[in-house]
N, C-alpha and C positions, 0 to 999 in steps of 0.2 A: 504494500500500500504506500502511496506517495502522499506527502503533506506539503501544502503551500500556505504561506501566510498571505491572506488577502484582506485588505482593509483592517489590518491589525488583529485578525482572527484566523486561527488555523483551520484549514479545510482538508479533508481526506479525499483521495482519489483512488479508485480501484479499477485496474485494467484487466478484468476477468471476463467471464463469459457474458455477463450483463452488459459490459462495455461493448463487446463485439456485436451483440444483438442490437444495441441502441445505435451504434455506428451503421449497421446494416439497414436499419429502419430509416435513419436520416438520409443515407445514400440513395435509397429508393426515391425519395422526394426530389433528389437532384438528378434523377435519371441514370444513376450508376447501378450497374448490375450487382446483385447481392454477392456474387462470387468474387467480385473485385472491390467491394466496398472498403474492406480493411486496408488493402494495398493502396487504394486511392487516397485514403486518409493519411496513411503513413507517408506517401509520396508528397502530399501537400505539406505535411509537417516538416519534412526534410527541406522543402523549398521555403520554409518559414512563412507560410500563409497564416495570417493571424485569425482568419475566419475558421480555418481548420483547427487551430489551437483552441479557439473558443468552443467549437463543437466537440472536440475531443475531451476537454476538461469538463464540460457540462455532462457528457455521457459517462465519464469516469466518476463523477460526483453523484450521479443519479441515485445510487443505492447507499450513499453515505449520509451520515448525520454529523454536523449540520449541513443542510442543503444550500448550495450557492445559487444566487439568482443571476440571470443574464446581465442585469444592470450592474451588479456588484463586479462581475467579471469584466464587463466592458470598462468600467472605471479603473480597474486594476491594470488592464492591458494598456489603456490610454495614459496612465500615470507615468510621467517622465522618470520617476525613480524606480520603476519596475525594470528589472533586467530581463527583457523579453527573450534575449538569446539564451540565457540560462534556463528560462522556462521551457523553451523548445528542447534544449538538451535534456532537461529532466524528464520531460514526457517521452522522448525517444529512448532514454535510458530505461524507464519503467516499462515501456512497450517491449524493449529488448529482453527484459527479465521475466515478464509474465508468461506463464505456460500457454495462455490463450493467444498470444500475439508474437511470441519470440521468433518463430520460424519466418513469418512474413517480414517482420522488422529486420531480421538479420539479412535476409535475401536482398531487400530493398536498400539497406544501408550499404552493403557491399557493391551493389550495382551503381548506386549514387556516387560512391567514392571512386569507382573505376571511371565513370563518366566524367567526374570532376577532374581527375588526373589527366584524362585524354584531352579535355578542353584546355587545361593549363599548359599542356605540352605543345599546343598549336601556336 
């Protein structure tokens, strides 16, 4: 379980099966196939997409107490004192550690790093 302090209050985030189900449900509304929903979200997180970060954190907090609201999370993301890069890194680290997301995250992180090295060598 991951914890972040948002608005001076600690919130927990669980990247388990409930997270995967919620991400899949969310992805359907975006027109993303359920078989690729998790990969799509991870790829967006690797690209530092703040909307993907918000969706991932809301999904991971859905089964935790206390519950985070979208407005609280928006304010935290927009706050200049928030280390947004560290937040992306923390989420990717937890996705890399969870039984439910480890394989997909590892595959995409490796592919992302390979692509990044290829682009840098050009």
